[in-house]
N, C-alpha and C positions, 0 to 999 in steps of 0.2 A: 346528144347523148354524152354523159359525163360520168362514167364509172370510176369510183375511187377504190383502190386496193381490192379489186374484184378477183374472182376465181373463174378459170376457164373450164376446168374439169377436175377429175379425181386427183390429178397430179398436184394441183394447187390446194384443193379443199382438204384432203385427208391423207394422202400418201405421197408426199414429196420424196422422190428417190425410192418409192416403193415401201417406205417405212411409215407405219401408221402414226399420225400425229395425235396420239391418244390423249395426252394431257390437255392439250389445247381444246380438242373437240369436246372432251368431257367438261372442261371449265365453261366453255361457251354455252353448252346445253344446260348445265346446272345453274349457272349464274345469270345468263341473259335470256334464255328461252322459257324454262319452266316457271320462273317467278311471274311471268306475264301471260301465261296461258289462261284461257277462259275457265272459270270454276266449273266443276262437275263435267269436265271433258277429258277424254282419253287421247293421248298422243302416242305415235309410234316411238319406239326406243331408237332414237337417231344414232347414238354412239354404237349400240350393239349391231345395228344394221350395217354401219360402215365396217366394223370389225369383222363381221361374218361374210362380207362381200368385198374382198381386198383387190379385185381385179377391175380393169377397165373394160367392162362387159355389159351385156344386155340387161342385167339386173337394174342398172341405173337408167338405161336408155330405152328399154322396150324394143320396138322395131326401128327406132331412130338413133340419134346420138345425143348424149348429154353434153359433149364437147361443143363449145360455142363455135358456130360456123362464121368465123370472122370474115372470110372473103365475101359473104353475102351482105355484109353491112356496108352501105354506101352513104349514109347520112354523116354530117359533121360530128366528129368525136374528139373529146378532150379526155384523156385518161391520166391518172396519176398513180405512181407506185412508190413504196418506201423500201429502199434497198436493205434495211436492217431488220425488217419484220420477220418474226418466226413463221408467219403465215402470210399469204398474198404477195410474195415478192417477185413473182415471175410472169403472171398472166398479162399484165399491162404491156410488157415488152412483146409478148407473143401477139397480142391484139394489134399493137401499132404496126408490127412488121407485116401482118396479114390482111388488115382492113383494105377494102376497096375504096374507101372514102376519099374523095378529092381533098377534103379538109380533114386532117387528123393531126392532133398535137399530143405530145407526151411530156409529162412533168415527172422528174425523178427526184424524190425527196429523201430526207433522212429524218424521219419523224415518228412519234408514237401514233399508231393507227387512229385511235379514237379522240385524240386531243389536238396536238400540233398539226396533224395531217390536214384537218379541216381548216384551221386557222391559216396555215401557209398556202393552202389551195384556194381559199375564198376569193381573193382579188381576181385571179385568172378565171375562176368559175363564173363570177358575176360578169366579167367582160365577155366571156364566151357566150353566155345566154343573152346578154344585151345584143350581141351581134347576130346570133342565129335564131333567137326566139322573137326579139323585139325589132330586128332589122336595123338596129342603130349602127352607124358607121363609126369605126374606131379611129382615133387620131393616128395611131401607129399599129400596123399589123403585128400581132404577137409572133415570137419565134416558133418554129415547128417543134423544137425540143428545148426545154429549159430544165436545167439540172443543178443540183447542189454538188459542187466539186469539193470533197472533203480534203482538208490540208493537214490534218493531224492535230492532236491536242485540243480537240473541240472546235477548231477553226474551219471555215468554209467560205466558198465564193460561188456566186451565181455564174453559170456558164450557159452558152447556147450552142446549138448545132443545127444543121440543115436537115438531118435525118438521124435515124438510129438503126444499126450501129453507126457511130461517127465515121464518115467516109474515109478518113485518112488512117483508120485503125491499122496498126501493124501487130499481128499476132506472133508473139515470141514464145518459143518452147524453152522451159527451164527443165533440164533433164536431172533426175534424181540420181544420187550416187551413194550407195550403201556399202562401199568397199572398206571404209574405215570404221572402227569401233566407235560407239558413242553417237554424237550428232552427225547426221549425214550432210552432204553438200549438194548444191545444184550448180549446173554449168550449162553453157549454150550448146554443148555437144554431148551426145550419149557417151558415157564412160566406156572404154574398151574392155575393162575387166568387169566381170559380173559380181554382184553383191546381193546380200539378203539382209533385210532388217525385219526382226520379228517382235511381236508384242502380244500380251495376253488379251483375249477377247472377254475375259471374265471380270466384271467390275461390280459385282454385288457387294463386295466388302467395301463399305463407304470409308473405312479408315485408311485404305491404300490410295496412293497417288494415282491419277488417271493414267492408265497404260496407253502409250502412244509411241510412234516413231517420228523423228524430227529431222528436217532437212533445211539447211540455211544457205542463202546465197553469200557471195563475197560482198563487201560494202559497195554500194552503187557508185559508179564513177561520175554520174550526173543525175540531176533531178529527172524523174520520169512522171508522166501522167498516166494513170491506169483508169480507163473509162470504157466499160463494156462488159462483155460476157467472158467468163473464165471457164476452164474445164480441166479435169485431171484424167490422164490416160495411165492406167496402172496395170502391172502384171502382179497378180495376187494368188495366194494359196492359203488353205486353212486345214486344220486337223479335223474339221467338222463339215457338216453338209450345207452350211450357209454362213454368211457373215454380213454384218452391217459395217460399212466403211464411211467414216465421216472425215472430210478433208477441210481444214481451216487454213486460210492464208492470213498471216500477221505481218506486221512491220516492226523491226527491232532497231533500237538506238543503243548500241552496246548491249548490255544485259537487260535493258528496260524496254518493255513493249510500248509502242506508240499507240495510244487510243485514237480511234477514228470516228466514234460516234459524236454527233454534234449535240446530243442531249444525253443525259446520264453519262457524262464524259468519263466517269470513273469505272464504267462498265468493262467487263472482261471480253466483250464481244469482239470477234476478229474483224479484219477488213472485209472479208467475205467468207462464205462457207458453202459446202454442198455435201450430199450424202447419197448412198445407194445401197440397197439390199442386193447382194451380189447375184442371187438367184434370178433377179429381174434385170440382168445386164443386157438382154436382147434389145437392139435398137432398130428403128425404121430408117433405112438408108435414104429414102426419099424425103423424109422430114428432118433428118439430121443435117446440120450445117457445120461450117468451120468453127463457129463460135459456141455451139452447144449440141450435144447429142439429144435424140428424141427416143426415149425408152417406150416400148410398146405397152408394158404392164398388162399383158394378156396371159391368161392361164396357160394356153397352149404354147407360149413362148418361154415358160419357166425353165430354168436351167440349174437344178441343184448342183452343188459342188460335190466332186469326188475328193475325199480327204487326200491331201498331198498333191492334187493336180493343179497345175498353174493355168490360170485363165486371164484373159485381157478384159478389163472393164473401162468404160468411159463414164466419168462422174460429172454430172451437170453442176457447176458452181454458180451461185447466184450473181447476176449483174451487179456491178458496184462502181463507185468512183473513188479516186484517191490520188493525191499528189504525194509522191515519196521522194524525200530529199536525198541529195548526194551524201554518201557515207552511211546511210541506213541500209539494213539488210532485209530481204524477204525471207520469211520463215514459213515452212509448210509443216503442219501437224496432221498426222493421220492416226485416228483413234477409233475404238469400237462403239462409242456412244456420243451423245450430244456435246457440242462445244460449250464452254462456260457461259456464253452469251445468252443462252436460253433462259427465259424467266422461270423461276421455280414453279413447279406444278404444271408446266406446259411441255414436259419432256415427251419424247417419242416412245413408242412401245419397245420394251426390252424383253426379248424372247429367250429365256434362260435355256431352252432346249438346245440351242446351238451356241450360246455364249459360255455356259458353264464349263470350265476346265479346258477351253479351246485356246489354240494359239494361231494367230494370223501372221502372214509373211508378205512383205513387199519386196519384189525382185527388181533389180536394176542392172544395166549393162547393155552391151550391143545386142544381145539376143532378147533382152527384156527392157526396152527403152522407156521406162516409166517417166512421166513428165507432167508438168503443170503448164498450161497455156495461158498467157496473160495478154490483155489488150492494151497496147501502148499507143498513146495518141500524143503527137507533138503539141506543146503548149500553145504555139501560135495558131493552131487550128481550132482552138476553143476560145471564141471571143468573149472576154470578160465584160459583162455589162454592169455589174456592181460587185462589191466585195464586202464581206462582213467577217473579219478575222476575230 
């Protein structure tokens, strides 16, 4: 079995973070499905069905479950994911961690889903099928995990690991500090004083700059390798009954953003990103891990906001890789809508009923230790098999 950029359930397919991936779903349906349907046939309205059934519930499953039962799969599996895709960026990681297969391999790419993804994936795919379909013996056993380690400015290196997450991963918390006006800061300890950063949730006026709050680290004292899952733990409030929170992690060299895409290198896409509709903040403690929260997305778990009430949320931020150089700074941007890396027309749903005229707040300090968790891996623990700068 060799699934490429596949989806495990509604969290991947249509509601990452609980926010409807409306633009992409509509584009996929109109551009790729309807043009090839049989003539004189009727089809269900796929997009309307997703919109009217936003929960992880029996509408999709019947009496069973639509979520892939990864532990029941024990055949050899090779799966590939692309860390920069708007859609399909997480399920391959979930599959690899949960499969019962004795043989399972993971490829982590940075590629366009329908083009470079197949080209980059092809040699590994052919070798995998030669071994497990034809029974051919390979000259050298492939690595369990092969990944693109992005080095910034369009550069990258092939790296390998024995499993995922990488065994030597050290999860570091960067605490947000909003006590000073303007750009906030991050530190390795929660600030003793409490602070509040606020921003507008209303972005319907396209002539205005994107409303957001920003937190930056001090210049790094050494190179670091970021490889794995990220997450944000935030204390938030709003003047309305719900809010969408988008978190982007960028790398700055002075005032210049360092691009990390290895294709379309001029793109404004961040190093990684994540989002959450705050009313869907409920998590499953049994399925949540150090590296990522697991949101239930069940109707009965919905928790609308009370205007002005402070709540804690955990935001799943997509797995990614990146080498960040000494002297560069990590920058956290928190905003009410999609980051600039989203392809035009693929934007997520914007519900004006709780965006219009609303103000969101991020709280920091000892009582509200908002933070970003980053996965730091020593360079020596990722054996470089080839490089392509």
